[in-house]
C-alpha positions as CSV (number, residue, x, y, z in Angstrom):
1,M,-1.5,-23.2,31.2
2,K,0.7,-25.0,28.6
3,C,0.1,-24.1,24.9
4,K,0.9,-27.2,22.8
5,K,1.4,-27.4,19.0
6,L,-0.4,-24.2,18.1
7,A,-0.8,-24.2,14.3
8,A,0.4,-20.9,12.8
9,V,-2.6,-20.8,10.6
10,I,-4.9,-20.7,13.7
11,C,-2.7,-18.1,15.2
12,A,-3.0,-16.0,11.9
13,L,-6.6,-16.1,12.1
14,A,-6.3,-14.9,15.8
15,V,-4.5,-12.1,14.4
16,I,-6.9,-11.1,11.9
17,G,-9.8,-11.4,14.3
18,A,-7.9,-9.5,17.0
19,A,-10.5,-6.8,17.3
20,A,-12.8,-9.2,18.9
21,V,-10.5,-10.2,21.7
22,S,-11.2,-8.6,24.9
23,A,-8.9,-6.5,27.2
24,A,-8.9,-9.1,29.6
25,D,-7.5,-11.8,27.3
26,T,-4.3,-9.9,26.4
27,R,-3.2,-6.3,27.3
28,S,-1.3,-6.0,23.9
29,L,-4.4,-5.9,21.8
30,Q,-6.1,-2.9,23.5
31,H,-5.1,-0.9,20.4
32,A,-7.0,-2.0,17.2
33,D,-4.3,-0.2,15.2
34,F,-1.8,-2.5,16.6
35,L,-2.6,-4.9,13.6
36,N,-0.9,-2.4,11.4
37,Q,2.5,-3.2,13.2
38,T,2.2,-6.8,12.0
39,D,1.2,-6.0,8.3
40,F,4.1,-8.4,7.1
41,L,2.3,-11.3,8.9
42,L,-0.6,-10.9,6.6
43,K,1.4,-10.5,3.3
44,G,2.6,-13.2,1.0
45,D,1.8,-16.9,1.3
46,S,-0.4,-18.0,4.1
47,P,1.3,-19.9,7.0
48,T,0.4,-23.5,6.9
49,A,3.1,-25.1,9.1
50,A,2.4,-26.2,12.7
51,F,4.9,-25.5,15.3
52,D,5.7,-27.0,18.9
53,M,5.0,-24.0,21.0
54,D,5.3,-25.5,24.5
55,C,5.6,-22.8,27.2
56,N,5.0,-22.4,31.0
57,D,2.8,-19.4,30.5
58,K,-0.2,-18.5,28.2
59,V,1.5,-16.4,25.5
60,N,-0.4,-14.1,23.1
61,A,-1.0,-15.9,19.9
62,M,-0.3,-13.0,17.8
63,D,3.3,-12.6,19.3
64,L,4.0,-16.3,18.7
65,V,3.1,-15.8,15.0
66,M,5.1,-12.8,14.8
67,M,8.3,-14.3,16.4
68,K,7.8,-17.6,14.1
69,R,7.3,-15.6,10.8
70,I,10.3,-13.5,11.7
71,E,12.4,-16.5,12.3
72,L,11.4,-18.1,8.9
73,A,10.8,-15.3,6.6
74,E,13.4,-13.2,4.7
75,N,13.7,-9.3,5.0
76,V,11.1,-8.7,7.6
77,R,10.7,-5.8,9.8
78,Y,12.3,-5.9,13.3
79,R,15.1,-8.2,12.3
80,D,16.2,-6.8,9.0
81,S,17.0,-3.3,7.6
82,V,13.9,-2.9,5.7
83,F,14.0,1.0,5.5
84,D,16.7,2.8,3.4
85,S,16.8,5.9,5.7
86,V,16.0,7.4,9.2
87,S,15.0,10.7,10.4
88,V,16.2,12.2,13.5
89,E,14.2,14.8,15.4
90,K,16.8,16.5,17.7
91,D,16.3,18.2,21.0
92,I,12.9,17.4,22.0
93,V,12.3,18.5,25.7
94,F,11.0,15.7,27.8
95,S,11.5,17.1,31.4
96,Q,12.2,20.2,33.2
97,T,14.0,19.7,36.5
98,K,16.7,20.9,38.8
99,D,20.5,20.1,38.3
100,Y,22.9,19.1,41.2
101,Q,23.4,22.9,41.7
102,D,19.6,23.4,42.0
103,N,19.7,25.4,38.6
104,S,16.7,24.8,36.4
105,I,17.4,22.8,33.3
106,D,15.6,21.1,30.3
107,L,16.3,17.6,29.5
108,A,16.0,16.7,25.9
109,L,15.9,13.5,23.6
110,D,16.6,12.7,20.1
111,L,14.0,10.6,18.3
112,Y,14.9,8.2,15.7
113,Q,12.3,6.7,13.3
114,P,12.3,5.1,9.9
115,E,11.3,7.3,7.1
116,S,8.2,6.6,4.9
117,D,6.9,4.3,7.5
118,S,3.1,3.8,7.7
119,A,2.9,1.5,10.6
120,A,0.3,2.8,13.1
121,Y,1.9,1.5,16.4
122,R,5.6,0.6,16.8
123,P,7.8,-0.6,19.5
124,A,10.2,1.9,21.3
125,V,13.7,1.5,22.6
126,I,15.1,4.2,24.9
127,F,18.7,4.5,25.1
128,V,20.7,6.0,28.0
129,H,24.3,7.1,27.3
130,G,27.5,6.4,29.3
131,G,30.0,8.7,30.8
132,G,30.2,7.8,34.5
133,M,27.3,10.3,35.3
134,Y,29.7,13.2,35.0
135,T,30.0,13.5,31.3
136,G,28.6,12.2,28.0
137,S,25.3,13.1,26.1
138,K,22.7,11.7,24.0
139,D,24.7,12.0,20.9
140,S,28.4,11.4,22.0
141,E,30.6,10.2,19.2
142,W,32.3,7.6,21.5
143,D,29.0,6.1,22.6
144,P,27.8,3.2,20.7
145,L,24.0,4.2,21.2
146,V,23.6,6.5,18.3
147,S,24.8,3.7,15.9
148,L,22.6,1.3,17.5
149,A,19.4,3.8,17.5
150,T,20.0,4.3,13.8
151,D,20.4,0.6,13.2
152,L,17.2,-0.4,15.0
153,A,15.2,2.5,13.5
154,R,16.2,1.2,10.0
155,K,14.6,-2.2,11.2
156,G,11.3,-0.4,12.1
157,Y,11.6,0.5,15.8
158,V,11.1,4.1,17.1
159,C,14.4,4.9,19.3
160,L,15.0,7.7,21.7
161,S,18.4,8.7,22.9
162,I,17.8,10.7,26.2
163,D,19.9,13.2,28.2
164,Y,19.8,13.0,32.0
165,R,21.1,14.9,35.0
166,L,25.0,14.7,35.4
167,N,27.0,15.6,38.4
168,P,30.7,16.3,37.6
169,E,31.4,16.4,41.5
170,W,29.7,13.3,42.5
171,E,32.9,11.4,43.4
172,A,34.4,14.3,45.3
173,T,31.3,14.9,47.2
174,G,30.3,11.3,47.8
175,A,27.1,11.8,46.1
176,F,26.9,8.5,44.0
177,N,23.5,7.4,45.4
178,E,21.8,10.7,44.8
179,T,23.3,11.2,41.3
180,M,22.1,7.7,40.3
181,K,18.7,8.5,41.8
182,N,18.4,11.6,39.9
183,A,19.5,9.9,36.6
184,A,16.9,7.1,37.2
185,E,14.1,9.5,37.8
186,D,15.1,11.1,34.5
187,V,14.9,7.8,32.6
188,A,11.5,7.3,34.4
189,S,10.4,10.6,33.0
190,A,11.4,9.6,29.6
191,V,9.4,6.5,29.8
192,N,6.3,8.5,30.8
193,W,7.0,11.0,28.1
194,V,6.8,8.0,25.6
195,R,3.6,7.0,27.0
196,A,2.0,10.6,27.0
197,N,3.2,11.0,23.4
198,A,2.5,7.5,21.9
199,D,-0.1,8.6,19.6
200,T,1.8,11.6,18.2
201,Y,4.9,9.4,17.4
202,R,2.8,6.2,16.5
203,I,4.5,4.2,19.4
204,N,2.8,1.3,21.1
205,A,3.5,2.0,24.8
206,D,2.9,-1.7,25.7
207,Y,6.3,-2.6,23.8
208,I,9.2,-0.5,25.3
209,A,12.9,-1.6,25.8
210,L,15.4,0.2,27.8
211,A,19.0,0.1,26.9
212,G,22.1,1.6,28.3
213,Y,25.8,1.8,27.9
214,S,28.3,2.0,30.8
215,A,26.7,4.2,33.4
216,G,23.7,4.3,31.4
217,A,23.3,0.6,31.7
218,E,23.9,0.8,35.4
219,I,21.1,3.3,35.5
220,V,18.5,1.3,33.6
221,D,19.5,-1.9,35.4
222,N,19.1,-0.6,38.8
223,L,15.9,1.4,37.7
224,Y,14.2,-1.5,36.4
225,F,15.2,-4.4,38.5
226,S,15.3,-2.6,41.9
227,D,12.8,-0.2,43.7
228,R,15.3,1.6,45.6
229,L,15.9,4.4,43.2
230,V,12.4,5.4,42.1
231,N,9.4,4.6,44.2
232,A,7.3,1.7,42.7
233,A,4.2,4.1,43.3
234,D,5.7,6.8,41.0
235,F,6.9,4.7,38.1
236,D,4.7,2.2,36.4
237,K,6.9,-0.5,34.8
238,Q,4.3,-2.2,32.8
239,G,5.1,-2.1,29.2
240,I,8.9,-2.5,29.7
241,R,9.5,-5.9,28.1
242,A,13.3,-5.9,27.7
243,V,16.4,-4.3,29.1
244,I,19.8,-4.2,27.4
245,S,22.9,-3.6,29.4
246,I,26.1,-2.7,27.5
247,S,29.3,-2.7,29.6
248,G,27.4,-2.2,32.7
249,N,27.9,-3.4,36.3
250,R,25.8,-4.9,38.8
251,L,22.9,-4.3,41.1
252,F,24.1,-1.8,43.6
253,F,21.1,-1.7,46.0
254,D,19.7,-5.1,46.0
255,S,21.2,-8.6,46.1
256,S,18.7,-9.9,43.4
257,A,16.3,-8.7,41.0
258,C,13.4,-7.7,43.0
259,S,11.2,-5.5,40.8
260,G,9.2,-5.5,37.5
261,D,7.7,-8.1,35.7
262,P,9.3,-11.6,36.3
263,H,9.1,-12.2,32.5
264,T,11.1,-9.2,31.4
265,K,14.6,-10.3,30.5
266,C,17.9,-8.4,30.6
267,L,20.6,-8.9,28.0
268,I,24.0,-8.4,29.3
269,L,26.7,-7.4,26.5
270,H,30.2,-7.2,28.0
271,G,33.7,-7.5,26.9
272,D,36.0,-9.9,29.0
273,A,38.9,-7.4,29.0
274,D,37.0,-4.6,30.4
275,T,39.0,-2.7,33.1
276,I,36.5,0.0,33.8
277,N,33.5,-2.2,34.7
278,P,35.3,-5.7,35.2
279,Y,33.9,-8.8,33.6
280,S,33.5,-10.2,37.1
281,D,30.8,-7.7,37.9
282,A,29.0,-8.5,34.7
283,E,29.1,-12.1,36.0
284,K,27.7,-11.0,39.4
285,F,25.0,-9.0,37.7
286,L,24.0,-12.2,35.8
287,A,23.8,-14.3,38.9
288,Q,21.7,-11.6,40.5
289,L,19.1,-11.7,37.6
290,G,18.8,-15.3,37.8
291,A,16.5,-16.6,35.1
292,Q,15.7,-13.1,34.0
293,G,19.3,-12.6,32.6
294,E,21.4,-13.9,29.7
295,M,24.9,-12.7,28.6
296,Q,26.9,-12.5,25.4
297,T,30.7,-11.9,25.8
298,L,33.0,-10.5,23.1
299,S,36.3,-12.1,23.8
300,G,39.1,-9.5,24.1
301,N,37.0,-6.6,24.1
302,S,37.5,-3.6,26.4
303,H,35.0,-1.3,27.9
304,F,34.4,0.4,24.4
305,W,32.5,-0.5,21.3
306,T,33.1,2.1,18.4
307,E,36.6,1.1,17.5
308,T,35.9,-1.7,15.1
309,D,33.3,-3.0,12.8
310,E,33.3,-6.4,14.7
311,Q,32.3,-4.6,17.9
312,Q,29.3,-2.9,16.2
313,L,28.2,-6.1,14.3
314,F,28.4,-8.0,17.7
315,L,26.1,-5.5,19.4
316,K,23.6,-5.2,16.7
317,H,23.3,-9.0,16.0
318,H,22.8,-9.8,19.7
319,I,20.4,-6.9,20.3
320,T,18.3,-7.6,17.3
321,D,18.1,-11.2,18.2
322,F,17.3,-10.4,21.9
323,L,14.4,-8.0,21.1
324,I,12.9,-10.5,18.6
325,R,13.0,-13.1,21.3
326,N,11.8,-11.0,24.1
327,L,10.2,-7.7,23.4
328,F,7.4,-9.5,21.5
329,A,6.9,-12.2,24.1
330,N,3.7,-11.2,25.7
331,Y,2.4,-13.1,28.8
332,A,-1.2,-12.6,29.4
333,E,-2.3,-12.7,33.2
334,G,-4.3,-15.5,34.5
335,E,-4.8,-19.0,33.2
């Protein structure tokens, strides 16, 4: 069904009356407290402008209002740094498993959230670090994800930077597939942990993004867009609305994106001077994604993103814009 010329004032009324909307109409309104996430929509001047909202799918009116208000307003949550400080809860164990030597280990995450935030349900971004699947951690100084998690938390998101199983011997033993499978299972466990603890940390589990750098990007890309790493029956991808791939590679196990919601988009961020994961592989990944992919290129940039302010600003700008356009775009089932 096409939605044409939805007046923002009508959409705002839909937000206010969201408690009366049935679960069959849209899955994002199953939590009445979700309204608190959009407090800023109901403050200040009432929206009066009408917008052309042509679309090929029926879109949740609340999401449309959110995106339009963010686009037009100043100093708004999710786009701007509306919080002065961020709290970090370190080393939360989210999984107990076996490492590559069959030793029992705990996997932990660091949780970033804005201080003095009263919103009841907030979107979450799960970050997966780089390091070739043999080194690195959730708080590596050379990894851009800590800075990105802090930036997004100041904008109102809950961010989680996770550890996963590494194998420093995978190249020597030819264990690439097994190592990536283990890492993907750990990311899936982190998503399941978010769902199980959503009420405790005031997270809306219907609004999750996956983001990875380098090997972490390869893990999240292949986890979401392929079913070859984690069995579809063991990992529900519903609620994962956006994927962000920083200096990643391509889909290793499928020739094209074959899994997940076809409306879930992937942002590829890459430097055209990357000699570790060549730019040509990013272009190949973009082709594999088809309409689900978009790419932003930093000319002259290598594999790394923590050396200059320009690199950091490039990532923060494009990630913020991408999440606004895609994380909140809710496509309801049916007509």
